[in-house]
C-alpha positions in Angstrom: 78.2 76.0 82.7 74.4 75.6 82.3 72.6 72.7 80.6 70.9 73.2 77.2 68.1 75.4 78.5 65.7 78.1 77.6 67.7 80.5 79.8 70.8 80.0 77.7 68.8 80.5 74.5 67.4 83.8 75.8 71.0 84.9 76.3 71.8 84.3 72.7 73.3 80.8 72.9 72.6 78.2 70.3 69.7 75.8 70.4 71.5 72.5 70.4 68.4 70.3 70.8 66.6 71.9 67.8 69.8 71.7 65.7 70.7 68.1 66.6 67.6 66.1 67.6 66.3 65.6 64.0 69.7 64.1 63.1 69.8 62.0 66.3 66.4 60.6 65.3 67.6 60.0 61.7 70.8 58.2 63.0 68.8 55.9 65.4 68.6 52.5 63.8 68.3 48.9 65.0 69.4 47.8 61.6 73.1 47.8 60.7 74.1 50.7 58.4 77.4 49.6 56.8 77.2 52.3 54.2 76.7 55.2 56.6 78.6 58.4 56.0 77.7 61.7 57.7 76.2 64.2 55.5 78.5 67.1 54.5 75.9 69.5 55.8 76.5 68.2 59.3 80.2 68.4 58.9 79.9 72.0 57.7 77.6 72.8 60.7 80.3 71.5 63.1 83.0 73.4 61.3 81.0 76.6 61.1 80.1 76.6 64.8 83.7 75.7 65.9 86.0 77.5 63.5 83.7 80.1 62.0 82.0 80.2 58.6 85.0 82.0 57.1 87.7 79.6 58.4 90.5 78.8 55.9 89.5 76.3 53.2 92.5 74.1 54.3 91.0 73.9 57.8 87.5 73.1 56.4 88.9 70.5 54.0 90.9 68.8 56.7 87.9 68.5 59.0 85.5 67.5 56.3 87.7 64.6 55.5 88.4 63.8 59.2 84.8 63.7 60.1 83.9 61.7 57.0 86.6 59.1 57.7 86.0 58.9 61.5 82.2 58.4 61.3 81.7 55.8 58.5 79.8 52.6 58.7 77.6 51.3 61.4 80.1 52.0 64.2 80.7 55.5 62.9 76.9 56.2 62.9 76.7 55.1 66.5 79.6 57.3 67.5 78.4 60.4 65.7 74.9 59.8 67.2 76.4 59.6 70.7 78.4 62.8 70.1 75.3 64.6 68.9 73.3 63.4 71.9 76.1 64.7 74.2 75.9 68.1 72.5 72.1 68.2 72.5 71.6 67.0 76.1 74.6 68.5 77.8 74.1 68.6 81.5 74.7 71.6 83.7 77.5 72.3 86.1 75.8 75.1 88.1 75.4 72.9 91.2 79.1 72.2 91.3 80.5 75.7 90.9 80.2 76.5 94.6 83.0 74.0 95.2 85.5 75.7 92.8 88.0 77.3 95.1 90.8 78.0 92.6 91.3 81.0 90.3 89.3 80.9 87.1 90.1 82.5 83.8 87.3 82.3 81.3 88.3 83.3 77.7 85.4 83.9 75.4 85.1 85.1 71.8 82.6 87.6 70.6 82.0 85.5 67.5 81.3 82.3 69.4 78.3 80.7 67.5 77.4 78.4 70.4 77.6 80.4 73.6 77.1 84.2 73.9 79.3 86.7 75.8 76.1 87.7 77.7 75.9 84.1 78.9 79.6 84.1 80.0 79.1 87.4 81.8 76.3 85.8 83.8 78.0 82.5 84.5 81.4 83.8 85.6 79.5 85.2 88.6 78.6 81.7 89.7 82.2 81.0 90.8 81.4 82.5 94.2 84.2 80.8 96.1 87.0 81.4 93.6 89.6 83.9 94.8 89.7 85.4 91.3 87.1 84.5 88.7 87.4 86.7 85.6 86.1 86.8 82.1 88.3 88.0 79.3 86.5 88.7 76.1 88.4 88.3 72.8 87.0 90.4 69.9 86.0 88.3 66.9 87.0 85.0 68.7 85.3 81.9 67.5 84.0 78.9 69.6 87.4 77.3 69.1 89.1 80.3 70.5 92.6 78.8 70.6 92.3 78.3 66.8 90.9 81.7 65.8 93.0 83.7 68.3 96.0 81.6 69.4 98.2 84.6 70.4 95.4 86.1 72.7 94.8 82.7 74.3 98.5 81.9 74.7 99.2 85.4 76.2 96.3 85.2 78.7 97.3 81.7 79.8 101.0 82.6 80.3 99.9 85.6 82.4 97.4 83.5 84.4 99.9 80.7 85.0 102.6 83.2 85.9 100.4 84.7 88.5 98.9 81.5 90.0 101.4 78.8 89.0 103.7 79.3 92.0 
């Protein structure tokens, strides 16, 4: 829920600006770049933080090709640069959490490479006006938790909707 800050980094979250700002600078161009293709290293970085370094090769291959084909040419360079800026300069939601008055279920994996469980434990407490704000930690879950642990996510959602969906 926080912006990319030193606080989140001290809680074990990633350092988005350090990881992304060199690429943002490299992808900033006033000159057309019709031959642009994102480097495989960046695609692997995205796949690793989302799906985990040990994701199935079929998943990795699919996303390598998808990223490569989506972000080609000058328009692709501009889109991938904007996406990287959004990740690097993500704004915070802390000031808005006071207004959340519905139940909150936060599912978080222990193997999330972007945000730590410690951060989630701190931030779930910020939903002060929620009638039920709870964190459910999923062992070995990746950042893309519904990919790495679909049964755990589906079960938790069915239970949550069953309780509050009336």
